N, C-alpha and C positions, 0 to 999 in steps of 0.2 A: 504494500500500500504506500503510495507516494503522496504525502501531505506536507508541503513545504512549511518551514518555520514561520514565514510571514503569514500564511493562511491560518496557522494555529494561533498566532498572536491576534490576528483580526477576529477570529472566532471568539476568543476569550474576551476581547474588548467589547464586541457586540453583546455578548452575554452579560457582562457587567453593566453596560449601558442599559440593557433591558431591565436588569434588577434595579438600577438607579431610577429608571422611569416608573416602575411599579411602586417603589418607595415614595417617590414624589407624588404620584397619583393618590396613594393612601394618605399621605400627609395633608394634601389639599382637601381631600374628602373629610378627614377628621377635623380640619380647621373650619370647614363650612359648618359642621354640626356644633363645634365649640363656640363659635362667634355669637355672643349675646346681642350684638347690634343688628344682626340679620334675624328676621322673623319669618314665619311660615313660607310665604311665596318667594321671598328672597332666597332662602335656603333651597327651596325646591327648584327655582330657576337656575341657580349656580350648579346644583347637583345634576340636573338634566343636561346643562351645557357641558359639564366636565365628563359626564358618562357617555353622551351621544357623540360629541366631538372632543375626544380626550386630549389630543395634542394641542389644538387651538384653545380649548377650554382651560386647561391647566396653565398655559402660557398667559392667557388673558387674565386669569385669576391672580397669578403671581404679579403681573404688571399692575392690575387695578387694586388689589387688596394685600399684596405680599408684605408691605411694610407693617401691617398689623399682626402678622403671624408671629413675629418675634416678640411683640408686646404681649400677646395672649399667652405665649409659652412662658414668658417671664412671670406674668401674673399668676399663672397656674403653679409654677414652681415655688413662688413666694408663698402662696396659700398652702401648698403641701408642706413646706418647711415650717410655717407657723403652726399647723396642725400637729406635726411631729414634735415640735418643741413643747407645745402644750401637753401632749401625751406624756412625754418624758418627764416634764415637771410634775404632773399630777401623779404619775407612777412613783417617782422618787419621793415625793412628799408623803405619799400614803404608805410607804415602806415596802414597795415591791410589787403591787398590783394583785393579780389573781392568785388564789391558792393559799390564802391565809397569811398575809403580811410578809414575813421574812423569807418564805419559800424554802425553809430549811437551812438558811445560812446563819453562821455564827455572827455575833455582833461585830467582831473584827472584820469579817468579810463584807458585812453590810456597810460599815464605815468606809472601807476601801472602795466599794462601788460608788457611794455618794461622793467621795473625794474625787474619783475619776470623772464623775459627771460634772462636778464643780470646776475641775481643771479644764475640761473640754468646753466649758461655757454653757452647758445645758441647764445648770442651776445657778441662781444668784446666791450671794452670800447669805441673805436672809433665809432662802429656801434650804440652803445647806445647813445652817444652824438649826432650823426647825426640824429637819430630818434627823440630824445628829442627836438632838435632845430627845426625840422620840425613840431612837434606837437605844440610847443610854438609859432611858427611863425604865 
């Protein structure tokens, strides 16, 4: 079988471009659904445009609304980070979350865990002192 190196390279390049295209199509479709400023008919119109004429639809969407994609990604990441920080703080302040407080850890291990949380910035000094007093009580 004779398949020159350049043909192999071109086949691999087209395969990766095809994967990149599918990734871009999925990102645009998810962004259409995530955008709170678009409502019913606007989302339906963009979705039909992107699915019926995918190449033109995606390119037009990126030109017309692409600047907002990064802003929506940033806002979602910020919201998820705040939710995770709140969860960590509430879990650390309550002494470990589910399963009965300490979760079978010795007081020294519990103190070590909350000290690590404080050092990583997940706990404020006040939260650290409250959790420490609760463990030592």
